[in-house]
C-alpha positions in Angstrom: -105.8 63.6 22.0 -102.7 62.6 20.0 -99.7 60.5 21.1 -96.3 62.2 20.9 -92.8 60.8 21.3 -90.5 63.3 23.0 -86.7 63.1 23.1 -83.7 65.2 24.2 -80.8 65.9 21.9 -77.8 67.3 23.7 -74.2 67.1 22.5 -71.0 68.9 23.6 -70.3 69.5 19.9 -72.6 69.1 17.0 -72.9 69.8 13.3 -76.1 69.8 11.3 -74.8 70.1 7.8 -76.0 72.6 5.4 -75.5 72.0 1.7 -71.8 71.3 1.4 -70.0 73.1 -1.4 -66.3 73.0 -1.9 -64.0 73.6 1.1 -66.6 75.1 3.5 -68.8 72.7 5.4 -71.1 74.8 7.5 -73.8 73.9 10.1 -77.5 74.8 10.4 -78.4 76.2 13.8 -80.7 73.3 14.6 -81.0 69.6 13.6 -82.4 69.0 10.1 -85.4 66.7 9.5 -83.1 64.2 7.9 -80.7 64.1 10.8 -83.5 63.5 13.3 -84.9 60.7 11.2 -81.4 59.4 10.8 -81.1 59.0 14.6 -84.4 57.1 14.7 -83.2 54.8 11.9 -79.8 54.3 13.6 -81.4 53.4 16.9 -83.3 50.6 15.0 -80.1 49.4 13.3 -81.4 50.4 9.8 -78.6 50.5 7.3 -78.2 53.6 5.2 -78.7 51.6 2.0 -82.2 50.5 3.0 -84.0 53.3 1.2 -87.5 51.8 1.5 -87.5 52.0 5.4 -86.0 55.5 5.3 -88.7 56.7 2.9 -91.3 55.1 5.2 -90.0 57.2 8.2 -89.9 60.3 6.0 -93.4 59.8 4.8 -95.1 58.9 8.1 -93.6 61.2 10.8 -94.1 64.8 11.8 -91.3 66.5 13.6 -91.1 69.6 15.8 -87.8 70.9 17.3 -87.4 73.3 20.2 -84.1 75.0 20.6 -83.4 75.1 24.4 -79.8 76.2 24.0 -78.5 77.3 20.5 -74.9 76.8 21.5 -71.8 78.6 20.2 -70.2 78.1 16.8 -66.6 77.2 16.1 -64.8 76.3 12.9 -62.4 73.3 12.7 -59.7 73.4 10.0 -59.2 70.0 8.4 -56.4 68.7 6.2 -56.7 65.3 4.5 -54.3 63.6 2.1 -55.7 61.5 -0.7 -54.1 59.8 -3.7 -54.5 61.3 -7.2 -57.3 59.5 -9.1 -56.1 57.4 -11.9 -58.1 55.3 -14.3 -58.2 51.6 -13.3 -56.5 52.2 -10.0 -58.4 51.4 -6.8 -57.4 51.3 -3.1 -58.7 48.8 -0.6 -57.7 50.5 2.6 -56.6 53.8 4.0 -53.1 52.5 4.3 -53.1 51.7 0.6 -54.2 55.3 -0.2 -51.4 56.8 1.9 -48.8 54.5 0.4 -49.6 55.9 -3.1 -46.7 57.6 -4.9 -48.6 60.8 -5.5 -50.8 62.4 -2.9 -52.7 65.7 -2.8 -54.1 67.6 0.2 -57.7 68.5 0.6 -58.4 71.5 2.9 -61.7 72.3 4.5 -63.3 74.4 7.2 -66.0 72.5 9.2 -68.3 74.4 11.4 -69.5 72.9 14.7 -71.8 74.1 17.5 -70.8 73.8 21.2 -73.3 72.8 23.9 -76.5 72.7 21.8 -79.6 71.4 23.6 -82.9 70.5 21.8 -86.2 69.0 22.7 -87.7 67.1 19.8 -91.3 65.9 19.4 -92.4 63.3 16.9 -95.8 62.0 16.0 -97.5 60.0 13.3 -99.1 61.5 10.3 -102.7 60.5 9.4 -103.0 56.8 8.4 -99.4 56.2 9.4 -98.1 52.7 10.2 -95.1 53.9 12.3 -95.1 52.4 15.8 -94.0 55.1 18.3 -93.7 52.5 21.1 -91.2 50.5 19.1 -89.2 53.6 18.3 -89.1 54.5 22.0 -87.9 51.0 22.9 -85.1 51.2 20.3 -84.0 54.7 21.4 -83.4 53.4 24.9 -81.1 50.7 23.6 -79.9 51.9 20.2 -78.3 49.4 17.8 -75.9 51.9 16.2 -73.9 54.7 17.8 -76.0 57.9 17.9 -74.3 61.2 17.1 -75.2 64.8 16.4 -74.5 65.2 12.7 -71.0 63.7 12.5 -69.3 60.7 14.0 -66.9 63.0 15.8 -69.9 64.4 17.7 -71.4 61.7 20.0 -74.4 62.6 22.2 -73.7 64.0 25.6 -76.8 62.5 27.2 -79.2 59.6 26.5 -82.2 60.8 24.4 -84.5 60.0 27.3 -87.6 59.1 25.2 -91.1 59.2 26.5 -94.6 59.2 25.1 -97.3 61.7 26.2 -100.8 62.4 25.1 -101.7 66.0 24.3 -104.0 68.2 22.2 -101.2 69.3 20.0 -97.4 69.4 19.7 -97.1 72.7 21.6 -98.9 71.2 24.6 -96.7 68.1 24.2 -93.6 70.4 24.7 -95.2 71.8 27.8 -95.7 68.3 29.2 -92.0 67.4 28.9 -90.4 67.2 32.3 -86.6 67.1 32.2 -84.7 64.8 34.5 -82.2 66.1 37.0 -79.2 65.7 34.8 -80.9 67.4 31.8 -81.9 70.3 34.0 -78.4 70.6 35.4 -76.8 70.7 32.0 -79.3 73.2 30.6 -79.2 75.5 33.6 -75.5 75.8 33.3 -76.0 77.7 30.0 -78.2 80.4 31.6 -78.2 82.7 34.5 -80.9 81.6 37.1 -83.0 84.7 36.4 -82.5 84.9 32.7 -85.7 84.8 30.7 -85.6 82.1 28.0 -87.2 82.5 24.7 -87.1 79.3 22.6 -87.5 78.8 18.9 -89.7 75.9 17.6 -89.5 74.7 14.1 -92.2 72.4 12.7 -93.4 71.1 9.3 -95.4 73.7 7.4 -98.5 71.6 7.0 -98.9 71.3 10.8 -101.6 73.5 12.5 -99.9 76.1 14.8 -103.1 77.3 16.6 -103.1 80.8 15.2 -99.6 81.6 16.5 -97.4 84.0 14.5 -94.7 82.3 12.5 -92.3 82.8 9.6 -91.4 80.3 6.9 -87.9 79.0 6.1 -86.8 76.7 3.3 -84.4 73.8 4.0 -83.1 71.0 1.8 -83.5 68.2 4.3 -86.2 65.8 3.0 -84.7 62.4 2.4 -85.1 61.0 -1.2 -82.3 58.5 -1.0 -79.8 58.0 1.9 -77.9 55.4 -0.2 -77.2 58.0 -2.9 -77.3 60.9 -0.4 -80.1 62.8 -2.2 -82.4 65.3 -0.5 -85.0 67.8 -1.6 -86.5 71.1 -0.3 -89.3 71.6 2.2 -90.8 74.6 4.0 -91.1 74.8 7.8 -92.7 77.1 10.3 -90.6 79.0 12.9 -92.3 80.1 16.1 -91.0 81.8 19.2 -92.3 80.7 22.6 -91.5 81.4 26.2 
């Protein structure tokens, strides 16, 4: 039997950023690996500049994500004024920037998802030194504010962490029992008799017990949070009832 840490991720609005190019900042349909590990790190009060600890989380944890409610997309139109860059000129505060003689406006479209709901399972890789019990404790009383991709998207419910023992991650999902509030929120998204088919994404090297799956590529493996560098990985996508 393997020990699994299970959490809920629900937010009224969320954005799980794809590769940002130019003015369009779109969202993946589900949390990235880097965003889940970022939540774990934030709960522990780990600064973004501490690359060694972030790499340790990246190296030592498996992640599986079940989409319980995919939500609905909407695009927010942003306008931001910034000073024109000049050699040798720096600004200490936002007020200093806006007081500059010359300003230019940056326009962007930022995609969000409304009422997404996910169940996330984490477990240790072989020979891992990550302590799931410690992570559970920190998630109950996080050091930093937890949010769903952007600071403008705080979580709508506590992550409600629990540890279960199961044969595999699919059995761990089956053992998750939502609390009354979680059930009420999720049921509001569906008709009572509506059949739910959920998508589960998991690391490609995880055994999926002969279930059918497809492979997707995502750039969400943390190389350096300090320098905001990521690399590609493959993950399996399964559909379950």
